[in-house]
N, C-alpha and C positions, 0 to 999 in steps of 0.2 A: 405596680406600686407595692411597697411594703405596707402591711397593716399590722400595727403593734398596739397592744392594750396597755397604754401608758397612763400616767397620772397627771393631774393638774395640781400644782403646788398652791393649794389654798387651805385656809384654816379648816380643821375638821368641824363637822356639824353632826348632830344626832340625826339618825334616819327618821324622816318624818312619816307620820301616818297619813296616807293619801288614799283618796277614793279613786284617783286616776290610775288605772292599771299600768300605763306606760311609766308614770312617775314612780310607782312602787317598784317596778322592775329595775329602773335606773338607780333608785336609792339603794335597793338591795345589792346591786352590782358595786356601787361605791363602797358599801360596807364590807363586801367580800374582798374587794381589791386592796383595801387597807392603804389608801394613799398616804404618801409621806406628809409629815406635818412641819418639816423644817424648810429653810428658806433656799432651796435649790432653784437654780435658774434653768437648768437643762439636764438631760439624761442622755447617756451613751450606752447603746446595747450592741453586742457583737455576736455574730452567728456563723455557723458553718453552713455553707450553701451547697445544694445539689439540685441540678435541673438541666433539662435538655442534653443529658448525657455528659455534663460537665460538673466539676466540683471546684469550690473556692471558698471565699469568706465574704460576709457582708456586714455592714455596720450602719446603724441609724443614730444620728444626733438630732435631738429635738429641743428646740428653744421653747420652754413651757410658757413663756410670758407673751410671745407675739400673737399667735402661734406661728412657728416656722420649723422646717426640718430639712435635712439633707440625708439621703440614703445612698450608700456606696456599695458597689459589688466588685470584687477583685477575683478574676479567674485567670490564673497564670499572669501574663503580662497585660491582659486586657482589663481596663478599668472603666466602669460605667457608673454614672451618678444621675440622680434626679433630685430636685429640691423645690422648695417653696420658701421665699424670703419674707412672707407675710403679705406680699402684694402680687408677686409674679411667680409663675411656675417656670422651671428651666430644666434642661437635660444636657448631659455630657454623654454622647454615644461612644461606642467602643473604639472608634478611630481617633477620638480626642476632641472633636469639634463640640462647641457649646452653643446652644440656641435657646432663646426665650420661647416658651411653649404657650402661645395664646390662641392657637387655632383649635377647631373641633371642641372636644370636651376636656382638653388637657388642663386648663385653668380651673375648671369646676371640679375635676377629679382631685387636683392638688389641694384645693380648699377643703374638700370633704375629708381627705386624708389628714390634713392638719387638724381638723375638727375632732377626728377620732383619736389621733395621737395624743391630744391634750385633754381628752375626755370633757369636751365642752358640754356634753349632754348632762353632766352632773350639776351644772349651774342652775340656779332657780329659774332663769329665763331660757334654759336649755341652749344657751349660746346663740339665741336668735333663730334656732331651727324649729320647724314644724315637726312635732313628734306625736306618734299615735301607736296604740297597741294593736297588733295584728291578730295575735292569738297564740295558743300553745300548739307546737308541732312535734312529731316524732323526729329524732335525729339519732340514727344508729340504734343503740339499745336504750337510749334515754329520751328526754324531751327538752325542748327549748322554748322559752318565751320570746316571741318575735316582736320587735319594735321597728316601725318604719320611721326613718329620720330623713328630713329634707333640709340640710343646712342652707342658710341664705347665701345664694350665689354658687352653691355647690351642687353635686349630683346626689339625687336621693338614693338611699340604700336601705337594706334591711339588716338589722343586727339581731342575732339569736343568742340569748343568754341561757346557760344551763339552768334548768328548773331546780336542780338540787343544790349546786354550788353557787349559783348566781353569777358565775364568771362568764365573760364573753367567749362564745364557742364558735360563732360563725358570722361572716359578713357576706352578703350577696349584693352585687353591684353590677350595673351595666357599664362596661368600658369599651369604647370604640365599636359599639354595636354588638358586643358579645357579653353574655352574662357570666361573670366571674365569681367564684366562690373561694373564700379564704377560711380555712378551718384552723382553730386555735385550741391547743391542748397542752397537757403536761406542765401545768403552771408550777412555778417555783418563786421563792422570795429573792428579790433584788433590792437591797437597801430598805428592807421592811415592807416592800410592796409586792403583791402577786403579779408576775409577768409570765406570759405564755412561753413555755420552753420549746414548743414546736409549732410552726406555722406551715401549712401547705396551701398552695394556690393551684386551682384548676378551673374547669368549666362546670356549668351546672349539669351537663350531661354525665359528668363523672371523670375520674382519673386525676392525677396530680402532675402538673407541669413543673413545679419546683417545690422544694421544702427548705426551711431554715430552722436550724436547731441552735438554741441559745447557748453560747459559750460563757458569757459573763456580761456585766454591766456595772455602771456606777452613776451616781448623781453628781452634777457639777455645780459648784457655787458660782463659778465665773465662766462665761462663755463669750468669745469675741463677737462683736456686733456683726462681723462679716461672715460668721460661720455658715450661714444658710444662703448666702448670696451666690449668684452664678459666678464661677471663676472666669477671669479674663483669659482669652485664648487668641493666639495668632497662628496661622497655618505654616509653621516652620518646616513641616515635612513636605511641602509642596513648592515647586519652583518652575520657572520658565527657563529653558536652556539658553546659555550665552547672555543672560541678563535681559532677554527680550521683554518688551512690554506686553506682547500677546503672541499666541500661536494659533494659526488657522489650519483646519483640516477639513477635507471634503467628506460629505456623507452621502449615502444612498438611501432611498426609501423602498422598503420591501414590506408589502402588506400593511402599509400605513405606518410602519415602524422605522425609526431612524437607526441606521447602522454605520459605524465607522471603525477603522482599524485601531487596535490596541495591542501594545506589547506588554507582556507580563514576565517579570524576572529575566528580561532579555530575550524571551522566546516569542514567536509569532511572526507576523501579525495575526490576530484573531478578530473576527467580526463581532463587535459588541453592540448590544442594544442600548441606546441612550434614553433613559426613562426618568423623567422628573418625579414620577410617582413611585419610584423604586429605590433600591439601595445597591451598593457595589456587590456583585456576585460573580463567581467563577463557576463554570460547569465542571463536573468531575473530570471530564476529559482534558479541559484546559488546565486544571489543577495538576493532573498527572504529567502532562507535557512540560509544565512550568516547574515541576519538582516541589509542588506545594502539598503538604499533608493536612488533611482536615480532621477535626476531632469533634465529638459531641453529636447530638441528635436534635437539631434546631428545626422547629415547626414554623412555617411561614404561610400567611394567608394573604389573599388579594381579591381581585374580582372573581366571581364564582363562589360556590358554597364549599369547596373542598380546600385542601391544604397540601403542601409538600414538605418533606423532611430532608434535611441535609446537615452539614457541619459548619465549623468555623475554622479558617486557616489564616495565615499571614503571608502577604506578598512583599518581597524585598523591594520591588519597584513595579509601578504601573505607569506606562508612558502612552500618552495620546498626542502624537506629533511631538512638539517641543514642551508640552506640559507633563511634568514628571512628579509622581508622588512616591515617597519612600515609606517602607515599613507599615503597610496598610493591612489591618485586620479586615477580613471580608467573609461573606457567607459562601459556602460551596453547595450549590443546589442544581438539580437538573432543570434545564430550560429547553423549550422547543419553539420552533416557528416553522413556517411553510416556505419551501424553496430556499431555505438557508439554515445552516446549523450554527446557532449562536455560540460564541466562545464565552460569553458572560454578559453582564449588565453593568452599565455605569449609572449611578444614581446619586442620592443625597450627599454622600461623603465627598464626592468629587465636586459637585456643584457648590458645596459649602466653602470650598477652598479657592475658587476663582469666581470672577464675574464671567458668566457664560452667555454668549450670544448664539442663538440657534436661528439661522436665516433660511427659512423655507424657500425663499426666492432663489438665492444663489446656491442653496444646498451646501452650506458650510457651517462648521462649528468654530467659534473663536473663544479661546480661553484668555482672559485679560487679567493682568495684575490689577488689584483694586486701586492702588495709588495712581494707575495710569488710565483709569476708567473715566470717560467723559459722559456723565449722565445727561448733559444738555442735548446730546445728539442721539440719544438712545430711543426716543419716542415718548408716548404717553406713559407717565409714571403711575403705578397702582400700588398701594401699600400691600405688603406681603406678610403673612403670619405663618407659623409652623405648627403642624399637628403631627407630632413625632417627626418623621422624615418627609411629610407631605407639605408642599407649599400651598397655602390657602389664600384666596382673595375674597373680599366681600363683594357681593353683587346681588342681582335679582333675576328671576325668570318669570315673565308675565306679571311683573309687579310683586312677586313673592320673594322676600329677601332671605339670604342665607350665605353660607360659605362654600366656595367652589374650589375644588382641587385642580391645579394646573398640571396636566398629566400627558406628557408626550408619548407615554407608553400605551395610551388608549388610541387606537387607530381610527375610532369613530368620531362623531361630533360631540354633542352634549349628552351626557349620560346622567340622568337624574336618579337619586337614591330612592329606594322604595318607601322609607318613612316620609320623606319630603313629598313624594308623589301622592301618597295616601292622604297626607295632611291637606293638600290642596286639590284632591280629586283629579289629578292629572291623568290617571288611567282611563278616565272617561272622555279624553280628548276626542273630538269628532275626527273620524277617518283614521284613527290609530290602527295599526296592524301588529299582530303578535309574531315574534320571531326570536332567534338567538341574537341577543343584543351585543354580545362580545365574548371574548375568551381571555381569561386571566390566569394567574398562577394557581387559582383554585378551581379551574375548569370553566365550562360554559356558564355564561350569565344570561338569563332570560328576561324578556320584557316586551314592551310595546314601543313602536316607533311612529312618530308623526312629525309634521312640520309646525314647530311652535315658535315662541318668542314674543317680544324681544328678549334677548339675553343681554344684561348689562354687567360689565366687569369694571368696577371703578368708573372712569370717565369714558369707557369704550362701549359701544353698543353694536350688537350683531342682530340684524332685523329678524330673519326667519331661518334659524339653523335647523338642521336635521336633529331631532330630539328623541332620545330613547328613555323610556320609563322602566326602571328596574322592578321586577317582581320577586327578586331574591329575598329569602328569609334569613340568610346568613352570608358572611363575607363582607367585603369592603362596601358594597353597594346597599347593604342593609343597615348601615350606620346612621343613626338619627342625628348625629352631630354635624353632618355635612349635607348640603343641598344637592350636590352633584359633582360631576367630574367633567372637566373641559379637555377634550382630546384633540388629536391632530386635525380632524375635520374642521374644527374652529381655528386652531392655532396656525394652520398652514397659510392663512391669509396675512400673516405677520412675520416680521423678524422679532423673535422673542428674546429678551435679555433678562437674565436672572442675576440679581445682586443680593445673594442671601445675607451677606454681612450687613448690607444696608437695608434689609427687610423691604426690598422693592422689586417689582416686576415692571418691565417696560415693553410696550407693544408699538411696533411701527409697521404700517401696512406695506406689503410687498407690491411692486409694480412690474408687469401687470399682475392682477390677481390670478390664481390658478384657474384653469379652464373648467375643471370639474367641481368647482366650489359649490357646496351645499346640494350636490346631486346625490340622489339615492337610487339604489338598485331598481331596475324596471322589469325584472324577470319574475320576481316573486319566489325566488329560491335562494337559500343560503348554501354556500359551497365551502368545502375545505379540502385539504389534500393530506393524505397519509400514506407512507410507503409507496409514493409515486402515483397513487390513484386519486383522482378528483371525484369527490362524492357529495351528494346532496344531503345536507344535515337538517334542513327544515324547508317546508313548503308553505307559503302564505295561503290561507284559505281564500278562495275566490280570485287568486292571482293568475297571471298568464301561465306559469309553470303548471299549476294544478289543472287549469283548463286544458293544457296540452297532454295531460296524463302523466306528468313527472311525479315520482313518489319519493318520500324520504328514504334514504339508503341507496338510491340508484347511483351507479357509477357513471360518470360522464366521460365518454371515450373520445368524442370529437365534437367540434362546434363549427358549423358551416364548412364541413369537410376537412378542417384542420385538426389534427390529433391534439388532444389536451397534453399529452406527454411532451409535445414540442413547444408548449406555451407555459409561461409562469402563471400562477394563480392570479396575480395582479392583472395580467393580460386577459385572462378569461373573465374575471369580474368586470373589467372595463368594457368588454364586448357586450355585456348584457346590462350595462349601466349607462354608457356614454353614447351609444348609437341612438338616433332619433326615435321618438315615439312613432309606432307603426311599423318599425323594422321587424321583419320576420327572421327568426333565428332557428336554424336546423340543428337538432341535437341527436347524436348517436349515443345511446345509453345501454347499460347492462342492468337488468332487473332480475335479481336472484339468479344470475348466471345466464339469463336469456337476453339476446340482443333486441333492443327496442328503438324505434325512431320516434321523434317528437318534434313538432314545429310550434314555437310560441311567438306571439306578437307582443313586442315591448310596449309598455304603457306606464305612465306615472302612477305610482301606488299611494303617494302621500302628497 
């Protein structure tokens, strides 16, 4: 989000003498900013933008009376917007789709942004916010007076005001589980008011993700009432061939992930991962084969505490069976999986353009024209909200309410965020075992696994799902604005229909239910495969594998006499998960290059 030191068009008042240090700091800031005294309704500011290896322009229009705003960024042909109309936050992502942003912390962040943009803190009642003085801190070669502000309905943040000039110098705010810092400097006059000439945004750890340099601006006496509303959008760049009402394609499941064939610029087919928790992505190799050139240095985070860097490109066409999208901007990033080389990922931008039915029973994907969608036959309807590109539903776990991400890219069951888990002391769940909870774009995600529940999603209840508690301190699962992530281990009992345009999720039970539903590993070891070698990545303390002498890092060469190289990782995992309790499994291992044999006896761990 843009953070701009703007003004509220109210009549000038003398700086009051106050014994409240927070009030004194804010009154001094108002005097230093020199707010306009005339009857403007809005302000428009224009910037040169540089970030993520890309350059362009940005613009902010702020309705000073509501308060409301719209921020626009133009990079080549790509246009992105975010706004707040005084009631609702919204976003236009780079492929053109528009969505109301009411999930996670999006609404609260927008409200706090509007509060800052219109300097509500100058009001005698501080705009309804709780305001307190934190103290004076060093910042570079100078000092700042820090004020903590908690707008009503917004996210709390800290504002640092230069102790010498009294101008706003720094904003520190938690956004989507990450602490973001906005630095403001090089102030100049715009219409008689001091406005930051340079803004840089980064993380609290340091570095700059993007900078904006002021080009110019003006106050507006008239502003259309619709200026900050979400624009109307229809998916004119998406169609179904031959005027069909829908297109059905088969999918296969590899390591709990959904894969189906996709054509890019007429090349392929490529195996793409279909991830409701993700976005449209091409791997560098698919981009090369498809003749697509990427630009920039885009950082992307997900589950796990790390991040990956890639670029942005534009595909002339993306075809999934008879569902075809034209002129689609997408990310170019490396992706990896086991036993398959992904060509890319299908995510939010595609699901936003069609009604999509993911039937785990028949293993088919169906893309439906919205005007041909029969919601009465789709199953139990659950209201859906958006948190950026993430679909969120309201629900509860063990009676504790929160928002849950619907994520087909999570091959596990229920993955609970670390803040939610700490808040309700779920890490103390009886019988919980520590393990690698999952692997995301940011690397391994660690946590505890236990059999919890019930999980309620709208009007649907799952009694005793396999539940994982994240212990991550960074990444998607450290985000305090979500309760957890509902993965394929939960979703595979349903045909899942996503109606993004109608803000609805539909769940219809599959018949018969999957045979391995809510079953967890019985061996006490986590396995992965890299460069053709199956390896133990974690061993559960006190589990069968540890009792048999298996150690983290061991290579698994054979299982019951069958070489692992002749089996998929799914088959190996099934052999130590699905066989009955008491089954003895013989392992041929390599420990630090030396052959080792082990026999473990399967048992339920949770």
